Structures are given as structure tokens and as C-alpha cells.
C-alpha positions in Angstrom: -16.1 -8.1 -32.4 -13.7 -5.9 -30.5 -11.5 -7.3 -27.7 -12.7 -5.7 -24.4 -9.4 -6.6 -22.8 -7.4 -4.7 -25.4 -6.0 -1.3 -24.4 -7.5 1.8 -26.0 -5.6 3.2 -29.0 -4.6 6.2 -26.9 -3.3 4.1 -24.0 -0.3 5.5 -22.1 2.7 3.8 -20.8 3.4 4.9 -17.2 6.8 4.3 -15.5 6.0 4.7 -11.8 8.7 4.9 -9.2 8.0 4.5 -5.5 9.8 3.4 -2.3 6.9 1.1 -1.3 3.8 -0.5 -2.7 1.3 -3.1 -1.7 1.4 -6.0 -1.6 5.2 -6.0 -1.4 6.3 -3.6 1.3 4.4 -1.1 3.4 5.0 1.3 6.3 1.9 3.4 5.7 -0.6 4.8 3.3 1.9 5.5 0.5 2.1 1.7 -0.2 -1.7 1.5 -0.4 -1.9 4.4 -2.8 0.9 3.4 -5.2 -0.3 -0.2 -5.4 -4.0 0.7 -5.9 -3.3 3.5 -8.4 -1.1 1.3 -10.5 -3.9 -1.3 -10.6 -6.6 1.3 -11.4 -4.6 2.7 -14.3 -4.2 -0.8 -15.7 -7.9 -1.4 -15.4 -8.4 1.8 -17.5 -6.3 0.2 -20.2 -2.9 1.9 -19.6 0.4 0.0 -19.2 2.0 0.5 -15.8 5.5 -0.5 -14.7 6.1 0.1 -10.9 9.8 0.2 -9.9 10.6 -0.2 -6.2 13.4 -1.7 -4.0 13.5 -5.4 -3.2 13.7 -5.0 0.6 14.3 -8.0 2.9 10.5 -8.2 3.6 9.5 -8.4 0.0 8.1 -11.9 -0.8 8.1 -12.4 -4.5 9.3 -15.2 -6.8 12.5 -14.9 -8.7 15.9 -13.4 -8.0 18.6 -12.0 -10.2 16.9 -11.1 -13.4 18.5 -8.5 -15.6 21.8 -7.3 -14.2 22.5 -3.6 -14.2 26.1 -2.3 -13.8 25.6 0.9 -11.9 28.3 3.3 -10.6 27.5 6.3 -8.5 29.7 8.6 -6.6 32.7 6.5 -7.4 31.0 3.4 -5.9 30.0 0.3 -8.0 26.8 -1.4 -7.0 25.6 -4.9 -7.9 22.1 -4.2 -9.0 19.5 -6.7 -10.3 16.2 -6.0 -11.9 13.5 -8.6 -11.3 10.3 -8.3 -13.3 7.1 -9.5 -11.6 4.0 -9.6 -14.0 0.7 -8.5 -12.5 -1.4 -9.1 -15.7 -1.3 -8.0 -19.3 -0.8 -4.3 -18.5 0.8 -4.1 -15.1 4.2 -5.3 -13.8 6.5 -4.6 -10.9 10.3 -4.3 -11.2 12.1 -5.0 -8.0 15.5 -3.3 -7.7 17.8 -5.8 -6.0 20.9 -4.6 -4.2 21.6 -6.5 -1.0 24.0 -4.0 0.5 21.4 -1.3 0.3 18.0 -3.0 0.7 18.6 -6.4 2.5 18.3 -5.0 6.0 15.8 -4.4 8.8 13.3 -1.7 8.1 12.5 0.1 4.9 13.8 3.5 6.0 15.5 2.8 9.3 15.7 0.6 12.3 15.7 1.1 16.1 14.0 4.5 15.7 16.9 5.8 13.6 17.0 6.4 9.8 19.5 4.4 7.9 22.4 6.8 7.5 22.9 6.0 3.8 19.3 6.7 2.7 20.4 9.3 0.2 22.4 6.7 -1.6 19.8 4.0 -1.2 17.1 6.1 -2.9 19.5 7.7 -5.3 20.3 4.2 -6.6 16.6 3.5 -6.8 16.0 6.6 -9.0 19.0 5.8 -11.3 18.0 2.1 -11.6 14.4 3.0 -12.5 15.5 5.2 -15.4 18.3 2.9 -16.6 15.7 0.1 -16.7 13.4 2.2 -18.8 16.3 3.3 -21.1 16.8 -0.4 -21.9 13.2 -1.0 -23.0 12.2 -1.3 -26.6 9.7 1.6 -26.3 10.1 4.5 -23.8 7.3 5.4 -21.4 4.8 8.1 -22.1 5.4 9.7 -18.7 7.4 9.1 -15.5 5.5 9.3 -12.2 7.5 9.6 -9.0 6.2 9.5 -5.5 7.4 11.5 -2.4 11.0 12.5 -1.4 12.5 9.0 -1.9 12.0 9.4 -5.6 12.6 13.2 -5.8 15.8 12.6 -7.8 13.9 11.0 -10.7 12.7 14.4 -12.1 16.1 15.9 -11.4 17.9 13.1 -13.3 15.5 13.4 -16.2 16.4 17.1 -16.7 20.1 16.7 -16.0 21.8 13.4 -16.7 19.3 12.3 -19.4 18.5 15.7 -20.9 20.9 15.3 -23.8 19.0 12.3 -25.1 16.4 13.5 -27.7 14.0 10.7 -26.7 14.1 11.3 -23.0 14.1 15.0 -23.3 10.5 14.7 -24.5 9.3 12.5 -21.7 7.6 14.5 -18.9 7.6 13.8 -15.2 4.8 14.0 -12.6 5.8 14.2 -9.0 3.3 13.5 -6.3 3.7 14.9 -2.8 2.2 12.6 -0.3 3.4 14.3 2.8 5.3 17.6 2.7 6.7 17.1 6.2 9.0 14.3 5.0 11.6 16.0 2.8 14.7 13.8 2.5 17.2 16.4 3.7 20.9 15.5 3.7 24.2 17.3 4.0 25.4 19.4 1.0 28.3 17.0 0.3 25.8 14.3 -0.5 25.6 15.7 -4.0 29.0 14.2 -4.9 27.9 10.8 -3.6 24.9 11.0 -6.0 27.0 12.1 -9.0 25.1 15.5 -9.1 26.9 18.7 -9.9 27.5 21.4 -7.3 25.4 23.8 -9.4 22.4 22.0 -8.0 23.1 23.4 -4.6 21.1 26.5 -5.4 17.6 27.9 -4.8 16.5 26.6 -8.2 17.9 23.2 -7.5 18.0 21.1 -4.3 19.4 23.6 -1.8 17.3 23.8 1.4 19.0 25.8 4.3 22.5 24.9 3.0 21.5 21.2 2.7 20.2 19.0 0.0 16.4 18.2 -0.2 15.2 15.4 -2.4 11.7 16.7 -2.1 12.6 20.2 -3.2 14.4 18.6 -6.2 11.3 16.8 -7.2 9.2 20.0 -6.8 11.7 22.1 -8.8 12.4 19.7 -11.7 9.1 17.9 -12.3 7.0 19.1 -15.2 3.9 18.9 -13.1 3.0 18.3 -9.4 0.2 16.7 -7.6 -0.7 16.2 -4.0 -3.2 13.8 -2.5 -6.3 16.1 -1.9 -7.6 19.4 -3.1 -7.6 20.9 0.4 -3.9 19.9 1.0 -2.9 21.5 -2.3 -4.3 24.8 -1.0 -2.9 24.3 2.6 0.7 23.7 1.6 1.0 27.1 -0.1 0.6 28.7 3.4 3.2 29.2 6.1 1.2 27.1 8.5 1.4 23.9 6.4 4.2 24.7 3.9 7.1 23.3 5.9 9.4 26.0 4.6 8.5 25.3 0.9 5.4 27.4 0.6 7.1 30.1 -1.4 8.3 27.5 -4.0 4.9 25.9 -4.1 3.2 29.3 -4.7 5.8 29.8 -7.5 4.8 26.5 -9.0 1.0 26.6 -8.2 0.1 26.7 -11.9 1.2 23.1 -12.3 0.1 21.9 -8.8 -3.1 19.9 -8.6 -4.8 18.1 -5.7 -6.2 14.7 -6.6 -7.9 12.9 -3.8 -6.6 9.4 -3.1 -9.0 6.5 -3.6 -9.1 3.3 -1.7 -9.0 -0.3 -2.8 -12.7 -1.2 -2.5 -12.0 -4.9 -3.2 -9.6 -5.2 -0.3 -11.6 -2.9 1.9 -15.1 -4.5 1.6 -17.0 -5.5 4.7 -19.0 -8.0 2.8 -16.0 -10.0 1.6 -13.2 -9.1 4.1 -11.5 -12.3 5.2 -10.3 -10.6 8.4 -13.9 -10.1 9.7 -15.7 -12.9 11.6 -18.9 -12.2 9.7 -19.9 -10.2 6.6 -22.0 -7.1 6.7 -23.2 -4.3 4.5 -25.2 -1.1 4.5 -28.4 -3.1 4.1 -27.5 -5.6 6.8 -25.2 -4.3 9.6 -25.7 -7.3 11.8 -22.3 -8.7 11.3 -20.7 -5.6 12.7 -21.5 -6.8 16.2 -19.4 -9.9 15.7 -16.5 -7.8 14.7 -16.9 -5.5 17.7 -16.9 -8.5 20.1 -13.8 -9.9 18.3 -11.9 -6.6 18.7 -12.7 -6.4 22.5 -11.6 -10.0 22.9 -8.3 -9.4 21.0 -7.5 -6.5 23.3 -8.5 -8.3 26.5 -11.3 -5.8 27.2 -14.7 -6.8 28.7 -17.1 -8.1 26.1 -20.3 -8.6 28.2 -23.6 -7.0 27.3 -22.7 -3.7 29.0 -19.4 -3.5 27.2 -21.0 -4.3 23.9 -23.6 -1.5 24.4 -20.8 1.0 25.1 -19.4 2.8 22.0 -16.0 1.6 20.9 -13.6 4.2 19.5 -10.8 3.0 17.3 -7.5 4.5 16.1 -5.1 2.9 13.6 -2.3 5.3 13.1 1.4 6.1 13.0 2.0 7.3 16.5 3.6 10.7 15.6 2.9 14.3 16.4 1.2 14.9 13.0 -1.7 12.6 14.1 -2.9 14.9 16.9 -1.7 12.7 19.8 -0.8 15.8 21.9 -4.6 16.6 21.9 -5.2 13.1 23.2 -2.6 13.5 25.9 -4.0 16.9 26.9 -7.6 15.5 27.0 -6.7 12.1 28.5 -8.7 12.7 31.7 -11.9 13.6 29.9 -11.4 10.8 27.4 -11.0 8.2 30.1 -14.1 9.5 31.8 -16.3 9.1 28.7 -18.7 6.1 28.6 -16.7 4.6 25.8 -13.8 2.1 25.2 -10.8 2.8 23.1 -8.6 0.5 21.0 -5.3 1.7 19.4 -3.0 0.1 16.8 0.2 1.7 15.6 3.8 2.5 16.2 6.0 5.6 16.0 7.6 8.0 18.4 8.5 6.3 21.7 6.8 9.0 23.8 3.4 8.4 22.1 3.8 4.6 22.3 4.5 5.0 26.1 1.6 7.4 26.4 -0.8 4.9 25.1 0.7 2.1 27.2 0.4 4.2 30.3 -3.2 5.1 29.6 -4.0 1.4 29.0 -2.4 0.4 32.2 -4.3 3.1 34.1 -7.6 2.1 32.5 -7.3 -1.7 31.7 -11.1 -2.2 31.1 -11.6 0.7 28.8 -8.3 1.2 26.8 -6.5 -1.4 24.8 -3.2 -0.8 22.9 -1.1 -2.8 20.4 2.2 -1.2 19.4 3.2 -2.3 16.0 1.3 -3.0 12.8 -1.0 -5.9 12.0 -3.0 -5.7 8.7 -5.6 -8.2 9.9 -6.2 -6.3 13.2 -6.4 -3.0 11.3 -9.3 -4.5 9.2 -10.9 -5.9 12.3 -10.8 -2.5 14.1 -12.3 -0.8 11.1 -15.1 -3.4 11.1 -15.7 -3.6 14.8 -15.3 0.0 16.1 -18.3 2.3 16.3 -16.3 5.5 15.8 -12.8 6.2 14.4 -10.8 9.1 15.8 -8.4 11.1 13.6 -7.5 14.5 15.3 -4.7 15.2 12.9 -2.7 18.4 13.1 -2.5 18.0 9.3 -3.5 15.2 7.0 -2.6 15.3 3.3 -5.3 12.9 2.4 -5.9 10.1 5.0 -7.2 6.7 4.1 -8.6 5.5 7.4 -11.5 7.9 7.4 -12.6 6.4 4.0 -12.0 2.8 5.2 -14.1 3.7 8.3 -17.0 5.0 6.4 -17.0 2.0 4.1 -17.2 -0.2 7.2 -20.0 1.8 8.9 -17.6 3.2 11.5 -18.3 6.9 12.0 -15.2 9.1 11.7 -14.5 11.9 14.1 -11.8 14.1 12.5 -10.2 17.5 12.4 -11.3 19.3 9.3 -7.9 19.5 7.5 -6.5 18.3 4.2 -8.2 15.2 2.9 -10.2 14.8 6.1 -12.0 18.0 5.2 -12.5 16.9 1.6 -14.0 13.5 2.5 -16.0 13.8 5.8 -19.2 15.8 5.7 -20.1 17.1 9.1 -23.3 15.8 10.7 -26.1 18.3 10.7 -28.4 17.7 13.7 -31.2 19.6 12.0 -31.3 17.6 8.8 -29.5 14.4 9.8 -27.2 14.8 6.7 -23.5 14.1 6.9 -21.1 11.2 7.2 -19.2 12.0 10.4 -18.1 14.6 13.0 -15.5 17.3 12.4 -13.8 20.1 14.4 -11.7 22.9 13.1 -9.6 24.4 15.9 -6.5 22.4 16.8 -7.4 22.2 20.4 -8.2 19.3 22.8 -11.4 21.0 23.9 -12.6 21.1 20.2 -11.9 17.4 19.8 -13.7 16.6 23.0 -16.8 18.5 21.9 -16.9 16.6 18.6 -16.6 13.3 20.4 -19.3 14.1 22.9 -21.6 15.0 20.0 -20.9 11.7 18.4 -21.5 9.8 21.6 -24.8 11.6 22.0 -26.0 10.5 18.6 -24.8 7.0 19.3 -27.5 6.9 22.0 -30.1 7.3 19.3 -29.9 4.1 17.3 -32.1 4.9 14.3 -30.3 8.2 13.6 -26.9 6.6 14.2 -27.7 3.8 11.7 -28.7 6.4 9.1 -25.4 8.1 9.6 -23.5 4.8 9.2 -25.4 4.0 6.0 -24.7 7.5 4.6 -21.0 6.9 5.0 -21.2 3.4 3.5 -22.9 4.8 0.4 -19.9 7.1 -0.4 -17.8 6.1 -3.5 -14.1 6.4 -2.6 -13.0 3.9 -5.3 -9.8 4.6 -7.3 -11.7 4.9 -10.6 -12.3 8.6 -10.5 -8.9 9.3 -9.0 -7.1 7.3 -11.6 -9.0 9.1 -14.4 -7.9 12.4 -12.9 -4.3 11.3 -13.0 -4.7 10.2 -16.7 -6.1 13.7 -17.4 -2.9 15.3 -15.8 -0.7 12.9 -17.7 -2.2 13.9 -21.0 -1.9 17.6 -20.2 1.7 17.5 -19.3 2.6 15.2 -22.2 1.1 17.8 -24.6 2.9 20.6 -22.7 6.2 18.9 -22.9 5.8 18.3 -26.6 4.9 21.9 -27.2 7.9 23.0 -25.2 10.1 20.9 -27.5 8.6 22.4 -30.6 6.5 19.4 -31.5 2.9 19.4 -32.5 0.5 18.1 -29.8 -1.9 15.3 -30.4 
């Protein structure tokens, strides 16, 4: 009898490098994606090693582990590598260096980036590859995520290119958000032990500075981003952030793979943060979550308030998220027969905007500045609608969480929002949410008014909720798509080195 837990004979070994991952450290959706993808790949039978920094906030057993002498830019760093097993095919390696990671904030504090972020994530990239070099068997592929790990593909094709083993190992670089590029002064190259020849159009040069993201795009063997629509959008001037020409140049190796969600963590039937379970077949528990949200925010929770639609937002409070549309339409939003609850942090002007709106409308608008995982789950469970008017959205996870929780999304049709939310058709009743295309406050308001009008028709509203709850946004299909890309690029790299493919 075969062992069902044994990996398939064609199992891959994936070295994944990321700046954050659940359940260790999180500032946003990147951590959700990296943590869930690693677990999904392991479930498919592949071996996954995730390398990330040991920040101050990381709560994991063990310190010290293997010591790694690492010198970069003339500086010696005391680096430790702590292995944390997650099962027979998944482990996390925490890169320990107190002078770089034992501080407030993953990327910055007090609204400012840490000034040595280039070195912090340069050390992460070097440490990840040095860890792998020390393994008995090399990985099948190296998968790096976003600008913080953009140097991983660069190092593979420069520092490690003379090694005949490492020369055959391909890299895949995932762009989660093109707007964050890791741009530093040109002299940073010397602090990273990178040659001046990389300050070129085919290297890391970006307007006479160094871009980690551009390095990843230029040097990786293949590229992915987090939704098919975003893969198309970033090749245009409107969304390309100055890199659209390079992305058009590399479009033959650029693929959009829609992120999944962790359907065990985000499950309204088993969610420990909800006061009562519910499902598509029995939505009764959703009312308990709604009352709990109103109570947490100090909003009225009497019968009138409970009958009124509750609109939720859980978001980074930054311009990308369409908050200028909210500000422009604030009068019309406040006049709607609806209540709003907001959770998030970001730019001070948007934090103050929401605080001011809550102060002006204390019975209709509630705001919590910061992040609270439990409250985020409660809002997804208790809100009737979820607003995402993003200027751009590479993938977005909250619209998928919302649909799973019977919370109808109202979104701008861009990137992953366009890929996942099917607009409601009033003639047929088909769809899973409400969308608008023009980036205008008036378009957002029209979509919200249409949603509120349907909310007043309980039977049709319930059918829309249930349609969203029936969608499958699990990681299984997405992880399988990544494995397909891994195998393609592994074969391509072997052919490039004159080897015969499998």
C-alpha cells in the first residue's frame, strides 16, 4: 500500500524568500500570501523552505541555531539561522541579526522608513542563499517576493553564477505591488557588495538610483504577478510606475496568477473571532457578528441600526486604496442610510480624514486606526457590504474574504478586483458584487446606491450573498499554477545550460 503522505516522485524543493509571512510577521496581504502559498505547495507534496527576518515581533521558539559569518560592504554581521519546522515538507528559517531586525516596525517606524533598509534586505537575500548553499541538496527553484527580495535573482546571476550547481537553479520573482520598488541612492551598490556595472539599464539603475524591484525583474528567469488583469495593466503607462517598458520587454516570461485565500483561517463556520458560526445555508449567525461590530465601534445597535446596511473597510490608509474618492464624496456617503466601520492605518492625512468623519457623524461612522486581526475577521463577518474603491489593486484579498463571509463587495474594476468580483446583473440576478470602472467619486457612489437598493430586497440580497459564498478562492488552484510555472522555468534553465530536460 502506498503512503499517502509521501511526496510524489516529481516533488520539487522550493526555496522561498520573503520579508514577511503569516503567522510570524505581517503588515499586509504579502504575509497572508507567502504563508498560505508555502502551506499549499507543501500540501501538494513539494518541500518548501521559507526564509524571512526574525523581527522583534516574531514569536517563535528557539534562538541562535546555525551561525552564519556574513560580511557585506566591508561590514561584518552576526547572523543566526533558526529553523522552525512546520511539518514533514515545510519549514521556516528565521534570519537573526539584532542590529538589523530587532527594532520597532518591519520596514519603518514613526511614519518613516528605516534608513538602512537596503542593507537589511540585502543581508536577508545573502543569508537566504548562503543557507541554501549549506544544504545537502540544492533547491529546485528559488522563489523571491517583492522588492525586499529583489536582490535574490541578482545575486544568483552574479555572485553565485560561477558555481555549476547554482548556475542551473532558476529563480521566479513575484511582483505583489509595483508601486513599492525599493529605490536607494546609487552609492548603495558598494554597501551591498555589488559592482558598479549593475548601475545600468540592464541592471538595477532607475533614474540614476538603484531599484531592488528592477533588479528582480531584470535578473529573474521568470516573473509572476498576483492576478491576470494586473499582469496586463502593469505593461501600460497608467499602471507601470515607470517600468512598463521593461515589463513589455519581459512579457514573454510574465504571468498573472491570482492569489488564493486561506480557507481554513477565513471560514465563517469555524472562525473563532465570530460570536456565532454561519454558512451559505444558514446566515443567521451573521446578525450576531453585525451587532458585535456595532458594539465594538460604539455605534447604535438597536433594531433601526441593525436594519440599516453596514459598510466595512479594512485597508491600508493610503492613496492607492481610493480614499481620495471617499473624501470627495464624504457628504453623499454621510447622507446615505448606512453605517460605516473602518479599520486600518497608513498616511496621516487619511487617518485624520476618517477620524474627522467619525467625529462629525458619531452614530454612523466608526474608526479604529491600527490593525487588529480579530476585529478584521469580525468586520468581514458582520458587515453587509465591503468597500474597495482602489485606484489600482494588484490582487486584493479582502474582496475574497468578504464574499466567503456573505459580505457583498463594492469595488472598482481594476486588477484582481476585476478578476474576482462579477458585477451584479439586475436582469438575471447573476453576479457576486457591485463594480465601477471610472476612477471617480460619482461612479463609486452610483455603485453604492445600487447595492443599497438591492439590500432593501432581502430575497435577492440573500441570493447575491450566497453566490459569493459559493466561490472557490482556495489556494489549491493557485499553488498548482505556481508549480506549473516552476516546472517550465526549470526546464528552460536546463535547456539554456545545454542539459536535456525531463
